[in-house]
C-alpha positions as CSV (number, residue, x, y, z in Angstrom):
1,X,0.3,0.1,-0.2
2,X,1.3,3.4,-1.1
3,X,1.4,6.4,1.0
4,X,-0.6,8.2,-0.5
5,X,-3.6,5.6,-0.6
6,X,-2.8,5.0,3.2
7,X,-3.2,9.1,4.1
8,X,-6.3,8.8,1.9
9,X,-8.2,6.2,3.8
10,X,-6.9,7.7,7.2
11,X,-8.7,11.3,6.0
12,X,-11.9,9.1,5.4
13,X,-12.2,7.5,8.5
14,X,-11.4,10.6,10.2
15,X,-14.4,12.0,8.2
16,X,-16.3,9.2,9.1
17,X,-16.1,9.4,13.3
18,X,-16.4,13.1,13.2
19,X,-19.9,12.6,11.1
20,X,-20.8,10.0,13.6
21,X,-19.9,12.1,16.6
22,X,-22.2,14.8,15.3
23,X,-25.4,12.5,14.9
24,X,-25.1,11.3,18.2
25,X,-24.7,14.8,19.8
26,X,-27.5,16.2,17.9
27,X,-29.4,12.8,18.9
28,X,-28.7,13.3,22.6
29,X,-30.0,17.4,21.9
30,X,-33.1,16.3,20.9
31,X,-33.7,13.8,23.6
32,X,-33.2,16.4,26.2
33,X,-35.6,18.8,24.4
34,X,-39.0,16.6,23.9
35,X,-41.0,18.8,26.0
36,X,-39.3,22.6,25.0
37,X,-40.5,25.3,27.1
38,X,-42.8,27.9,24.6
39,X,-42.7,31.8,25.7
40,X,-43.7,35.0,23.7
41,X,-41.2,37.3,23.7
42,X,-42.4,40.9,21.4
43,X,-44.7,38.9,19.5
44,X,-42.7,36.4,18.4
45,X,-42.8,32.4,19.7
46,X,-39.5,31.5,21.3
47,X,-39.0,27.5,21.6
48,X,-36.7,26.9,24.6
49,X,-34.5,23.7,24.5
50,X,-34.7,22.7,27.9
51,X,-30.7,21.4,29.5
52,X,-30.1,21.2,33.0
53,X,-33.8,21.0,34.0
54,X,-36.3,23.9,33.3
55,X,-33.9,26.4,34.9
56,X,-33.4,28.6,31.6
57,X,-37.4,27.9,30.1
58,X,-38.6,28.9,33.3
59,X,-36.2,31.9,33.8
60,X,-37.3,33.0,30.6
61,X,-41.1,32.4,31.4
62,X,-40.8,34.4,34.1
63,X,-39.1,37.2,32.2
64,X,-41.5,36.8,29.4
65,X,-44.4,36.6,32.0
66,X,-43.5,40.8,33.3
67,X,-44.5,42.5,29.8
68,X,-48.2,42.1,29.1
69,X,-47.3,42.6,25.2
70,X,-45.3,39.6,25.7
71,X,-47.4,36.7,27.1
72,X,-48.7,33.8,24.7
73,X,-52.2,34.5,25.2
74,X,-54.6,32.1,24.1
75,X,-57.9,32.5,22.4
76,X,-60.9,33.7,24.4
77,X,-63.3,31.2,25.3
78,X,-64.9,33.2,28.1
79,X,-62.0,31.3,30.3
80,X,-58.6,32.1,31.2
81,X,-55.4,30.6,29.4
82,X,-55.2,28.4,31.9
83,X,-58.8,26.8,31.7
84,X,-57.9,24.0,30.6
85,X,-55.7,22.9,33.5
86,X,-58.1,24.0,36.0
87,X,-59.4,21.4,38.5
88,X,-62.9,19.6,37.8
89,X,-64.7,21.8,40.5
90,X,-63.5,24.8,39.2
91,X,-64.8,24.3,35.9
92,X,-67.9,23.0,37.4
93,X,-68.6,26.3,39.0
94,X,-67.3,28.2,36.1
95,X,-69.6,26.5,33.7
96,X,-72.5,26.9,35.9
97,X,-72.3,30.6,36.7
98,X,-72.0,30.9,32.4
99,X,-75.3,28.6,32.1
100,X,-76.8,30.6,34.6
101,X,-75.9,34.2,32.9
102,X,-78.9,36.1,32.4
103,X,-81.6,33.5,33.5
104,X,-81.2,33.8,37.5
105,X,-78.9,35.9,39.8
106,X,-76.8,34.1,42.5
107,X,-77.1,35.5,46.0
108,X,-74.1,36.3,47.7
109,X,-72.8,38.3,51.3
110,X,-69.8,39.0,52.4
111,X,-68.6,38.9,56.0
112,X,-66.2,39.9,58.4
113,X,-62.8,39.1,57.8
114,X,-60.8,36.7,59.6
115,X,-64.4,35.3,61.5
116,X,-63.6,32.6,64.6
117,X,-66.7,32.2,66.0
118,X,-69.1,31.8,62.9
119,X,-69.5,34.7,60.2
120,X,-72.0,36.8,62.1
121,X,-73.3,38.6,58.9
122,X,-74.4,35.6,57.5
123,X,-75.7,34.2,60.2
124,X,-77.6,37.3,60.5
125,X,-78.9,36.8,57.1
126,X,-79.5,32.9,57.6
127,X,-81.6,33.8,60.7
128,X,-84.2,36.7,58.7
129,X,-84.7,34.6,55.4
130,X,-84.4,30.8,56.7
131,X,-82.0,30.3,53.7
132,X,-78.3,31.1,52.6
133,X,-76.6,32.8,50.1
134,X,-75.1,30.9,47.3
135,X,-71.5,32.7,47.3
136,X,-69.9,33.9,50.8
137,X,-67.2,36.7,50.4
138,X,-64.2,36.8,52.2
139,X,-61.3,38.5,52.5
140,X,-57.6,37.4,52.7
141,X,-56.1,41.1,53.6
142,X,-55.6,40.4,57.4
143,X,-55.6,43.8,59.3
144,X,-53.1,43.2,62.0
145,X,-49.3,43.5,62.1
146,X,-47.7,41.9,59.1
147,X,-47.3,38.2,58.9
148,X,-47.6,38.1,63.1
149,X,-49.2,35.0,64.8
150,X,-52.1,37.4,64.9
151,X,-52.3,37.7,60.9
152,X,-51.4,34.1,60.5
153,X,-54.5,33.5,62.8
154,X,-56.8,35.0,61.4
155,X,-55.9,34.1,57.6
156,X,-56.1,30.6,58.5
157,X,-59.7,31.3,59.9
158,X,-60.6,32.8,56.4
159,X,-59.4,29.4,54.7
160,X,-60.9,27.4,57.3
161,X,-64.6,29.1,56.7
162,X,-64.2,28.8,53.2
163,X,-63.7,25.2,53.2
164,X,-66.3,25.0,55.3
165,X,-68.8,26.5,53.3
166,X,-67.7,24.9,50.2
167,X,-68.3,21.4,51.9
168,X,-72.2,22.7,52.8
169,X,-72.6,23.0,49.4
170,X,-71.9,26.6,48.9
171,X,-69.4,28.6,46.8
172,X,-66.6,30.6,47.7
173,X,-65.5,34.2,46.5
174,X,-62.0,35.6,48.3
175,X,-60.9,39.3,47.8
176,X,-57.5,40.8,48.6
177,X,-57.5,44.5,50.1
178,X,-54.0,43.8,50.1
179,X,-52.1,46.6,52.1
180,X,-49.2,48.1,51.3
181,X,-46.2,45.6,51.4
182,X,-43.6,47.8,52.5
183,X,-45.8,49.0,55.6
184,X,-45.1,46.9,59.0
185,X,-49.0,47.5,59.9
186,X,-51.5,46.1,57.5
187,X,-54.7,48.1,57.7
188,X,-57.6,49.3,55.2
189,X,-55.8,52.9,55.6
190,X,-52.7,51.5,54.0
191,X,-54.2,49.6,51.1
192,X,-54.3,53.0,49.8
193,X,-50.6,54.3,51.0
194,X,-48.5,54.5,47.7
195,X,-46.1,52.3,46.6
196,X,-44.0,52.6,43.5
197,X,-45.6,49.5,41.0
198,X,-42.7,50.1,38.9
199,X,-40.1,48.9,41.8
200,X,-43.2,46.8,42.7
201,X,-42.2,44.3,39.0
202,X,-38.1,45.1,39.1
203,X,-36.5,42.0,40.9
204,X,-33.7,43.6,43.3
205,X,-35.8,46.1,44.5
206,X,-37.3,46.5,48.3
207,X,-40.8,46.4,46.6
208,X,-40.2,43.4,44.5
209,X,-39.3,41.5,47.9
210,X,-42.4,42.8,49.6
211,X,-45.0,41.7,47.3
212,X,-43.0,38.1,46.6
213,X,-43.3,37.6,50.6
214,X,-47.1,38.7,50.6
215,X,-47.5,36.4,47.4
216,X,-45.8,33.6,49.2
217,X,-48.2,33.8,51.5
218,X,-51.4,34.0,50.2
219,X,-50.4,30.9,47.4
220,X,-49.8,28.5,50.4
221,X,-53.1,29.9,51.8
222,X,-54.8,29.4,48.5
223,X,-53.0,26.0,48.1
224,X,-54.9,24.6,51.1
225,X,-57.6,25.0,49.5
226,X,-56.7,23.5,46.4
227,X,-55.3,20.6,48.1
228,X,-59.0,20.8,49.6
229,X,-60.5,20.4,46.3
230,X,-62.3,23.9,46.9
231,X,-62.6,26.1,43.7
232,X,-62.3,30.4,44.8
233,X,-64.1,33.0,42.9
234,X,-60.5,34.8,43.2
235,X,-60.5,38.7,42.9
236,X,-57.4,40.2,43.4
237,X,-56.4,44.0,42.9
238,X,-60.2,45.3,42.7
239,X,-61.4,48.8,41.9
240,X,-58.4,49.7,40.3
241,X,-59.5,52.3,37.5
242,X,-60.6,54.2,40.9
243,X,-57.3,55.0,41.7
244,X,-57.7,54.9,45.2
245,X,-56.0,51.8,46.4
246,X,-52.2,51.4,45.6
247,X,-52.6,48.9,43.0
248,X,-54.2,51.7,41.1
249,X,-52.2,54.5,41.8
250,X,-49.8,54.0,38.7
251,X,-50.8,53.8,35.4
252,X,-53.1,51.2,33.3
253,X,-50.2,49.4,31.8
254,X,-48.3,48.9,35.2
255,X,-51.4,47.7,36.5
256,X,-51.9,45.0,34.1
257,X,-48.5,44.0,34.2
258,X,-49.2,43.5,38.3
259,X,-51.9,41.8,37.7
260,X,-50.9,39.2,34.8
261,X,-47.6,38.7,37.0
262,X,-49.8,37.8,40.1
263,X,-51.7,35.5,37.2
264,X,-48.7,33.8,35.8
265,X,-47.0,33.5,39.3
266,X,-50.1,31.7,41.3
267,X,-51.1,29.3,38.3
268,X,-48.1,28.9,36.6
269,X,-45.5,28.8,39.3
270,X,-47.2,27.9,41.8
271,X,-49.8,25.5,40.2
272,X,-52.6,26.7,42.0
273,X,-55.6,25.5,39.1
274,X,-58.7,26.4,41.6
275,X,-58.8,30.1,41.3
276,X,-61.8,31.9,39.2
277,X,-60.0,34.9,37.6
278,X,-62.3,38.1,38.5
279,X,-61.8,41.4,37.3
280,X,-63.6,44.1,39.4
281,X,-64.1,47.2,37.7
282,X,-65.1,50.7,39.9
283,X,-67.8,53.0,39.0
284,X,-65.7,54.6,36.2
285,X,-65.3,51.4,34.0
286,X,-62.2,52.9,32.7
287,X,-61.0,50.3,29.8
288,X,-57.7,50.9,30.1
289,X,-57.2,48.6,33.2
290,X,-58.6,45.7,31.5
291,X,-55.7,43.1,32.0
292,X,-56.7,41.1,28.9
293,X,-58.9,38.4,28.2
294,X,-56.2,36.1,28.9
295,X,-56.3,36.0,32.6
296,X,-59.7,36.6,33.2
297,X,-62.7,34.7,33.5
298,X,-65.4,37.1,34.9
299,X,-66.1,40.8,34.9
300,X,-67.9,42.5,37.4
301,X,-68.4,45.9,39.4
302,X,-68.4,47.2,42.4
303,X,-71.7,49.4,43.0
304,X,-73.8,51.0,46.5
305,X,-76.0,53.1,44.7
306,X,-80.0,53.3,45.1
307,X,-81.0,55.9,42.6
308,X,-81.2,55.9,38.9
309,X,-78.3,57.1,37.9
310,X,-75.7,56.2,35.2
311,X,-73.3,54.1,38.1
312,X,-76.8,52.6,39.9
313,X,-77.2,48.7,40.4
314,X,-80.1,49.4,37.8
315,X,-78.1,50.5,34.7
316,X,-78.3,48.8,31.7
317,X,-75.8,50.4,30.2
318,X,-73.0,49.5,33.1
319,X,-74.0,46.4,32.5
320,X,-73.4,46.0,28.3
321,X,-70.4,48.4,29.4
322,X,-69.2,45.5,30.9
323,X,-70.1,42.8,28.6
324,X,-68.7,44.3,25.6
325,X,-65.2,44.9,28.2
326,X,-65.3,40.9,29.3
327,X,-65.9,39.9,25.7
328,X,-69.4,38.2,26.7
329,X,-68.1,36.8,29.6
330,X,-70.7,36.4,32.9
331,X,-70.7,40.0,34.5
332,X,-71.3,40.3,38.4
333,X,-72.2,42.5,41.1
334,X,-69.2,41.9,42.7
335,X,-69.8,44.3,45.7
336,X,-73.3,46.2,46.5
337,X,-74.7,47.7,49.2
338,X,-78.6,47.6,48.2
339,X,-79.4,44.2,47.4
340,X,-80.8,44.9,43.5
341,X,-84.8,43.8,43.2
342,X,-84.2,40.8,40.3
343,X,-87.9,41.8,39.0
344,X,-86.8,45.2,38.4
345,X,-83.2,43.9,36.7
346,X,-85.3,42.1,34.5
347,X,-88.0,45.2,33.8
348,X,-84.7,46.5,32.6
349,X,-83.6,43.5,30.1
350,X,-80.5,42.3,32.4
351,X,-79.6,39.9,35.4
352,X,-76.1,40.3,37.0
353,X,-74.9,36.6,37.5
354,X,-74.7,37.8,41.2
355,X,-74.9,40.3,43.9
356,X,-72.6,40.1,46.8
357,X,-73.6,42.6,49.5
358,X,-71.2,43.9,52.1
359,X,-71.2,43.0,55.5
360,X,-72.6,44.5,58.5
361,X,-73.2,47.9,58.2
362,X,-73.7,48.0,54.5
363,X,-76.1,45.6,54.7
364,X,-78.3,46.4,57.4
365,X,-78.6,49.9,56.9
366,X,-79.3,49.7,53.2
367,X,-81.9,46.4,53.7
368,X,-84.5,45.6,55.7
369,X,-85.7,42.2,56.9
370,X,-88.8,42.4,54.5
371,X,-86.0,42.9,51.6
372,X,-84.2,40.4,52.7
373,X,-87.0,38.0,52.9
374,X,-88.6,39.1,49.4
375,X,-85.2,38.9,47.7
376,X,-83.9,35.5,49.1
377,X,-87.5,33.8,48.3
378,X,-87.3,35.4,44.7
379,X,-87.9,32.8,41.6
380,X,-84.9,34.7,40.0
381,X,-82.6,34.4,43.0
382,X,-80.5,31.3,43.7
383,X,-79.7,30.7,47.3
384,X,-77.2,27.6,48.4
385,X,-79.8,25.1,49.0
386,X,-80.5,25.4,45.1
387,X,-77.2,25.1,44.0
388,X,-75.9,21.6,42.4
389,X,-73.3,19.4,43.7
390,X,-70.8,20.6,41.3
391,X,-67.9,17.8,41.4
392,X,-68.2,17.2,45.1
393,X,-67.4,13.5,45.7
394,X,-70.1,12.8,48.3
């Protein structure tokens, strides 16, 4: 064999080895990328090959989730983009609310936060009417020293009350009067204390660390309800367009970023599939604050008016505006003082999906006992006694 032929064979052998090595490397990479993460960044779909665990994909998803324009928003179906991952119970409640929309109105009553000896306003309604509201509204915003023993005791009581009401065949609504995360004392007044929303969504800032601490606490509380298979009508960051709470004191874009960040944190990072997301507008109804169809299941408004005004509980224009805002999603009266007369609503040509009367003096000062009995026994009003079992295992 000549030196020339030997050299040619050696080169051919080296090329073959190199090609085989490349094929093996590509094969291994494809095996590691069977379930690639996808995120939308500035309108473009980016596929992330998962290498060491899910670290890169999770980091990119967290980064993209802070930008409303960079979210992979699924087509509107009347449910948020996470609907297909929702618990059986949550889907059952949401489907029921949708099926009743425009046909009947669910009764609802808020109660004092952190009640430990029975819900007093709820007990009053039950005593007067002989019936229980279909929906019990509770608040996870505890007014005590932030993350103190008393704070957690009250929060745990709320979670226990919520579970108990679901077990009694009721529906649970939780709102969050979120006190300024930077202040040591949680109070209603401090829900209105200024808070820098731009810094709140910037990792490394004191504001960001504070909201993450609060979100961790709330996620754990909501997780207890998920473990107990309790769905929640979840109403965070309400009345933002009124701009009196801290989450509404920035720009609409900052508010939407905060909403979407919280939605993704709870639904995706924490895996909470028992939440039905409710956007509650104030009397202004400014469309610029709406987070987007991919992040909202139900829209609503908080109204405390009695007379026929544009912001009244009997305003068809207000209702129609909310229907348009939510793309046909159910529309609820998420807070009220006066309980709307169902027949008067029907005469106006609409029905709220539910009413949720505020507790204590707001109930008693605006509604007589006769009003309560008449409305809770009205053919158009659904009480707890008339609810289906949904997906409860009996």
